[in-house]
C-alpha positions as CSV (number, residue, x, y, z in Angstrom):
1,M,-7.2,-3.5,1.5
2,M,-4.8,-2.9,4.4
3,N,-6.1,-3.4,7.9
4,G,-5.3,-1.1,10.7
5,N,-2.3,-3.1,11.8
6,A,-0.8,-3.0,8.2
7,I,-1.4,0.8,8.1
8,D,0.3,1.2,11.4
9,A,3.3,-0.8,10.3
10,H,3.5,1.2,7.1
11,V,3.5,4.5,9.0
12,A,6.1,3.2,11.5
13,E,8.4,2.3,8.7
14,I,8.2,5.7,7.1
15,D,8.9,7.2,10.7
16,R,12.1,5.2,10.8
17,C,13.4,7.4,8.0
18,N,12.9,10.5,10.2
19,Q,16.3,12.3,10.8
20,R,14.8,15.0,13.0
21,S,12.5,15.3,16.0
22,A,9.5,16.9,14.1
23,R,7.0,14.7,12.4
24,M,7.5,13.4,8.9
25,L,5.7,15.7,6.5
26,S,3.0,14.3,4.2
27,V,2.0,15.0,0.6
28,V,-0.6,17.5,2.1
29,D,2.3,19.5,3.7
30,L,4.2,19.3,0.4
31,L,1.4,20.6,-1.6
32,E,0.7,23.5,0.7
33,A,4.4,24.4,0.7
34,K,4.4,24.2,-3.1
35,T,7.2,21.7,-3.0
36,L,5.1,19.6,-5.4
37,T,2.6,21.1,-8.0
38,P,-0.9,19.5,-7.9
39,E,-0.3,18.1,-11.4
40,L,3.1,16.5,-10.5
41,A,1.6,15.0,-7.3
42,A,-1.2,13.5,-9.2
43,Y,1.2,12.0,-11.7
44,L,3.4,10.6,-8.9
45,L,0.4,9.1,-7.1
46,A,-0.7,7.4,-10.4
47,A,2.8,6.1,-11.2
48,I,4.0,5.0,-7.7
49,S,0.7,3.4,-6.9
50,R,1.3,1.1,-9.9
51,G,4.7,0.1,-8.5
52,A,7.1,2.7,-10.0
53,S,10.5,2.9,-8.2
54,Y,11.9,6.3,-7.5
55,L,14.8,8.4,-6.1
56,V,15.0,11.8,-4.8
57,G,18.1,14.0,-5.3
58,A,19.5,17.1,-3.8
59,L,23.2,18.0,-3.2
60,P,23.0,20.1,0.0
61,G,22.1,18.5,3.4
62,S,18.6,19.4,4.8
63,A,17.3,20.1,1.3
64,G,14.2,17.8,2.1
65,K,15.1,14.8,0.0
66,T,14.2,12.3,2.9
67,T,11.1,14.3,3.5
68,V,9.9,14.0,0.0
69,M,10.9,10.3,-0.2
70,G,8.9,9.6,3.0
71,A,5.8,11.4,1.9
72,L,5.8,9.5,-1.5
73,L,6.1,6.2,0.3
74,N,2.4,6.7,1.1
75,F,1.7,6.2,-2.6
76,V,3.1,2.7,-2.6
77,P,0.4,0.0,-3.3
78,A,-1.6,-1.2,-0.4
79,T,-0.5,-4.8,-1.3
80,I,3.2,-4.0,-0.9
81,A,4.9,-3.8,2.5
82,L,7.7,-1.4,3.2
83,K,11.0,-2.9,4.2
84,P,14.4,-1.2,5.1
85,A,17.3,-2.3,3.0
86,D,19.4,-2.2,6.2
87,S,22.3,-4.4,5.4
88,A,24.0,-6.5,2.6
89,K,22.7,-9.6,4.3
90,T,19.0,-8.5,4.3
91,I,19.4,-7.8,0.6
92,A,21.1,-11.0,-0.1
93,D,18.4,-13.0,1.8
94,A,15.7,-11.2,-0.3
95,L,17.4,-12.0,-3.5
96,A,18.0,-15.6,-2.6
97,H,14.5,-16.4,-1.6
98,L,11.2,-16.1,-3.4
99,S,9.1,-13.7,-1.4
100,P,6.2,-11.4,-1.8
101,R,7.0,-8.1,-3.7
102,R,8.2,-5.5,-1.3
103,C,9.1,-1.8,-1.5
104,W,12.7,-1.8,-0.3
105,I,13.9,1.5,1.3
106,C,17.5,2.6,1.1
107,H,17.5,5.5,3.6
108,E,20.3,7.1,1.5
109,I,22.8,6.2,-1.1
110,G,26.0,7.0,0.9
111,A,29.2,5.6,2.2
112,G,28.5,6.6,5.9
113,G,27.9,3.7,8.3
114,Y,24.4,4.9,9.1
115,Y,21.2,2.8,9.3
116,A,20.1,1.6,5.8
117,Y,22.8,3.7,4.0
118,L,24.2,1.7,1.1
119,W,27.3,2.0,-1.1
120,G,29.5,-0.2,-3.3
121,P,28.6,-3.9,-3.4
122,A,25.6,-3.4,-1.1
123,L,24.2,-0.7,-3.4
124,R,24.8,-2.9,-6.5
125,A,22.9,-5.7,-4.7
126,Y,20.1,-3.2,-3.8
127,F,19.5,-2.3,-7.4
128,E,19.3,-6.0,-8.2
129,L,16.2,-6.1,-6.1
130,G,14.5,-4.0,-8.9
131,R,15.6,-6.6,-11.4
132,A,13.8,-9.2,-9.1
133,G,10.7,-7.3,-9.4
134,H,10.6,-5.3,-6.1
135,Q,9.8,-1.7,-5.8
136,L,12.6,0.6,-4.7
137,A,12.7,4.0,-2.9
138,T,15.9,6.0,-2.0
139,N,17.6,9.4,-2.0
140,L,21.1,10.7,-2.6
141,H,23.2,13.8,-2.7
142,A,22.8,14.9,-6.4
143,D,21.4,18.0,-7.8
144,T,21.0,16.7,-11.4
145,Y,20.2,13.6,-13.3
146,E,23.8,13.5,-14.6
147,Q,25.2,13.6,-11.1
148,A,22.9,11.0,-9.9
149,R,23.7,8.5,-12.7
150,A,27.4,9.1,-12.3
151,Q,27.2,8.5,-8.6
152,V,25.2,5.3,-8.9
153,C,26.7,3.8,-12.1
154,D,30.2,5.2,-12.3
155,E,31.2,5.4,-8.7
156,N,29.3,2.3,-7.5
157,G,29.3,0.2,-10.6
158,V,25.5,-0.3,-10.8
159,P,24.7,-1.6,-14.3
160,L,22.8,0.9,-16.5
161,E,20.1,-1.8,-17.1
162,D,19.5,-1.8,-13.3
163,F,19.6,1.9,-12.9
164,V,16.9,2.5,-15.5
165,R,14.6,0.3,-13.4
166,M,14.6,3.2,-11.0
167,N,11.6,4.6,-12.9
168,L,11.5,8.1,-11.5
169,A,14.3,10.5,-10.4
170,L,13.2,13.7,-8.7
171,F,15.5,16.6,-8.0
172,L,14.9,19.4,-5.4
173,R,16.0,22.9,-5.6
174,V,16.5,25.1,-2.5
175,R,15.9,28.8,-2.7
176,G,15.9,30.7,0.5
177,G,13.4,28.8,2.7
178,D,11.6,27.2,-0.3
179,R,12.2,23.6,-1.4
180,V,10.7,22.8,-4.8
181,V,10.8,19.6,-6.9
182,H,12.1,21.3,-10.0
183,E,13.0,18.3,-12.4
184,V,11.7,14.7,-12.8
185,W,13.2,12.1,-15.1
186,E,11.3,9.0,-16.1
187,S,12.1,5.6,-17.5
188,D,9.8,2.7,-18.4
189,G,12.3,0.4,-16.9
190,A,13.9,-0.6,-20.2
191,S,15.0,2.6,-21.8
192,V,17.2,5.5,-20.6
193,H,15.6,8.3,-18.5
194,R,14.1,11.3,-20.1
195,R,13.0,14.5,-18.5
196,I,9.3,14.9,-18.1
197,F,9.0,17.7,-15.6
198,A,10.8,21.1,-15.7
199,G,9.8,24.8,-15.2
200,G,6.7,23.6,-13.3
201,R,5.3,21.8,-16.2
202,L,4.7,18.1,-16.8
203,A,4.9,16.7,-20.3
204,G,5.3,13.2,-21.8
205,G,4.9,10.9,-18.7
206,R,4.4,7.3,-19.8
207,L,4.0,5.4,-16.5
208,A,0.4,6.5,-16.1
209,D,-2.2,7.4,-18.7
210,P,-4.1,10.8,-18.5
211,E,-7.3,9.3,-17.2
212,R,-5.4,7.7,-14.3
213,V,-3.6,10.9,-13.5
214,A,-6.9,12.9,-13.7
215,Q,-8.5,10.4,-11.2
216,A,-5.4,10.7,-9.0
217,G,-5.8,14.5,-9.0
218,K,-9.4,14.2,-7.9
219,T,-8.3,11.9,-5.1
220,L,-5.7,14.4,-3.8
221,D,-8.3,17.2,-4.0
222,A,-10.6,15.1,-1.8
223,L,-7.8,14.4,0.5
224,M,-6.9,18.1,0.9
225,A,-10.6,18.8,1.8
226,T,-10.6,16.4,4.6
227,G,-8.2,18.5,6.7
228,G,-6.0,15.3,7.4
229,R,-2.4,16.1,7.5
230,T,-0.3,13.4,9.0
231,I,1.4,10.4,7.3
232,G,-1.2,8.2,9.0
233,D,-4.1,10.4,7.9
234,V,-2.9,10.3,4.3
235,R,-2.3,6.6,4.2
236,Q,-5.7,5.7,5.7
237,F,-7.5,8.0,3.2
238,L,-5.6,6.7,0.2
239,V,-6.2,3.1,1.2
240,K,-9.9,3.6,2.0
241,S,-10.4,5.4,-1.3
242,S,-8.7,2.5,-3.2
243,A,-6.3,5.0,-4.7
244,V,-3.3,2.7,-3.8
């Protein structure tokens, strides 16, 4: 189980993703806003807590992709530390040396010279971290799975066998003031992605069995009942309940 210092470090790394002055939102906020359905949130907890890598896509800016990515980082296993993929050198060092499994965060797939943004050779190396057994979390400007795959594989030259190790691809839709995860695509890490969530319904997910998803749902219900809301509140609850 993570100690208090480890939880503080985990929360601080999520806060580094924050692009605005307000606090980073948690899964509690996303459930209340109906950005995630309870069923999907339970499935994501069950899958990411077992080490699934994921990306979040939305084409417009301010759609909430960094927010969703950050909230889901609380589902990463307690034994795995969060680390920023902040440069090609950092990634090369991680690939060159045997090290504990990490969750490497690319703050955005993009060509801008911002902190932990990756493009071109650095992005290809980032996806190699998945091949080396690390967990990955990132986001990008793409509204559909096809756009995301084209951006990563065609524009950046990431091999398909590395792209499919990104187990989950979530896509946000913005309508008025509402932000909703409306599609999720899944891969077992060896085969091409297939859509498992659309129209508010989840079907055919293979990364977590129904019993584990049901238990994750009970955990999230218990979390909501505590009144806790912040990233720190949520992480502490999930670690203490052995959900991650």
